[in-house]
N, C-alpha and C positions, 0 to 999 in steps of 0.2 A: 565288637573285634576290632574295630577305628578309634571308640573310647580309650579302648588300654593301650592302642598305640601311641595316640596324643599322649595320655598321660605316663607313658614311660619318655615319650621322648622331653614332658614337661618336666620330671623328675631329671634328664639328663641334663637338662638347659640349667638348672638353677646351680648344680653339682662345677658344670665348662664354667659357669657365671664367677663362681668362688673361687676355682684354677685360677683364671682370668687375671682375679684381682692381686689374688700371692702371685703367680709369674710377673705380672708387671708390680710390685711390692706394694701396693697399695693397700694392700691386708700383709702383716707380719707376724709373728709368732707374739701372741698375748694382746694381741687387736682384737678390736669386738665387729663380729659379723654384721650387716647392716639387720635391720628389723625385719623381720615374718612381711610384715605388710606391704615393704616399702622395697624387698626383692619382689612378691610379687606383683607389683606395679612396675617393677621396671623392664620384666622378663616378658607381662602379660600372663601371669600363670597363674594358675589356685594358688591358694594358701595353702590344699594342703599338700600338693605336690612341693612344693615351700618345706613342709615340716617333718615329708617324708626324704627330700634329700636331705635336711639339717638330723633327721634321724640315720639314716646312712652312713652320713660322716664323725657323727658323735661314737658310730661301735667303732668306724676305722682306727677312731682316736687322731682323728685330723681336728678335732673341736671337740670343746667342752662345753653343755646346754647346766648353765646356770641358773635354776627356779626366779625368776624378777629380776635378773643382771642382763641375761638376754647370753647372744652365742660368742666365743672366744676361739679363737685358732691356738693353738699348744701344740700338737705336730706329736703326743705322745699314740708311738706306735706301740710300743712293747705290748701294751695290755693286749691290743690284738693279734700280735703274734705267739702271747702264749693261752689264748682262747681257739685262734686258727692251730697252731700243733696242739693242741689237748684232743680236740675235736679228729683230728689227723689218728693221732693214737686212738681214741674211742671204736674209729672205722676201722682197725685194725691195717692203715694202710703204712704207718710206721709202727716201729715198737724199739726197746729198752738200747738194743744193739744198733744200732740207724743212729739212735738222738746222740749214742756215746761216741759214734762214728765222725758224727759234723762238730760235736762237743771236742772232740781231738783234735781234730783241723783247725777251728776256728781258734782250739786256745794257745796250739804251735804258732799260729801269723800274728794272732797280740802280741804274743812271747816277744815273737824275733822283731816285731813291729817296735815294742814299747821297749826293746833294747837299740833302738834306733832315735827312740822317740822321750823317753823318760828321763824325768828334773830328778837334781839332787833331794828335794824336799818331796818328791811320792817316791824316794829309793828307802829315806827314812821312816816311812808312813811303814812298808813294806818290813824292816828290819824289825818295826818294834810289833807288827803281827807275826812274825815270825820268832821272837825274843817270846811272847805272849802264848807262843800256840804249845809250846817246849817245855809249861806252867803250869798251863789251864787244865779247867776240871772239861769232862767230857763234853757237858752241855754247853759250856761256852766254845770249845773247839769248835765244833758246828757250826757258831755265828762267824770264828775266825777265819776261818775254814772257806765259807760263802766270799768274806773282807777281801782275804788274802785275794781270789781268784777274780772276783772284782772288779780291782783294785789293778789290780797287769792288766785288766779290758781295759779300764778309764787309762792307763797310760799308753796306749796303741795308739791314742787317739783316732780311733779309726767307731764313727757314730757306729754305722750297721755292723760291725762286731760287737762292739757294748750289750745294742739293741739284742740281737740275736743271743747270745751268749746270756743276759739275764734269762731270757725266753725260755732259752733250754733246760735252764739251772730249777727256774720255778716250776718247767711241765715236769721233771724227774721228783722236783719234792712232793710234788702233789701224783703222784703213782705209786713211786717208791717211799712212802713217806718215811720209812725207818733206814733209809741204804747210808746214806752220810752216818748217822748218828753208829750204826750198826759200825760199817768197816772203819770210826774211829775209835769205837772202844774194843776194836779185840788189837790186840798188843804188836802180831808180830804184822800184819796191816796196814797201823796205826803209824809204825818204825820206817815201812818204807814209804806211806806218805810222807812221814817226817822231812825224811831225807829228800826225796822229792821237791817237797815243796821247798826246801833249804838250797837245792841245787837252783831252781826256780832264778830262787832272789840272788841266789849269787852271779849266776848268769845276768843278770839284770847290772850285777855290780864290775863285774868284769867284760862286762860287753860282749860274752862269750856264746855263740852259739850253735854250738858245739855241744854246750854244757842246756843247754835252753833243748833243743834236740832231745838231749837221753834222758833231764827231766824229767819231759812231758811225757816222755813215753814209758817210763818208770809210772808215773802217776796212774797214766791208764791200761795199762797191764794190770794193775790193781783191780780199778773201777768193774774193766774189761774181766776179769775173772770171778769178783761178785755178783756181775748180772749176769754170768753164764752160768755162773752154780743159782742162784735164784727162777733164773729160768728153767731149769732141769728139774728144781724144786716143786715147781709149779707142775712141769709137764706129770708128772710123775702122782702130785694129788689131782689131778684130772684124769690119770689112766685109771686109780682108784674108783674114781663117781662115777 
């Protein structure tokens, strides 16, 4: 038991040392971590403890381990968020409705922040996407839909909102494979979404937060309805089985 506690302390010691390097700005994004042997000697811990700490930081998205080159600080937390949310979903701790509720809140805040922070260049990108959405094929509409939401998130200038929204989008696509395509392929819902998307971009052009609020609610009204219908169909299938 004493050995286990000692190992846990050694492992934590390595992580805390790397945190210290980051805090003191001795290790920046893109920077290379000290070699495993060097960390082992500096901290007086085993190479196994160093390797376990490195593996943990890799899984967390803090570093990237590149074979033959070493370990580099990247701060890519999106993949970790996707895996964590996916596991919560699989364990029935969250469901489609909860994911959609969080997305609505974050998309709303992203749009409100974007109204304050968006540049003219970013507005022109969104204008182009909306124009393409009006005439593109169904397959491309799925791609353009994701691009539009991502670009609005980027315009918020809030890294946390951007990363979480991306993770939520990936989790939804992973577990409801054809939802986005299905919604965009149905003429009635496609039209409502097109109106919502146009309203979102117009709200940015006009800096109109009331229009932004209405457009986000129109958009997620469609999404929530589809999620609700899908859930009801799944319950019926479960009952029959």
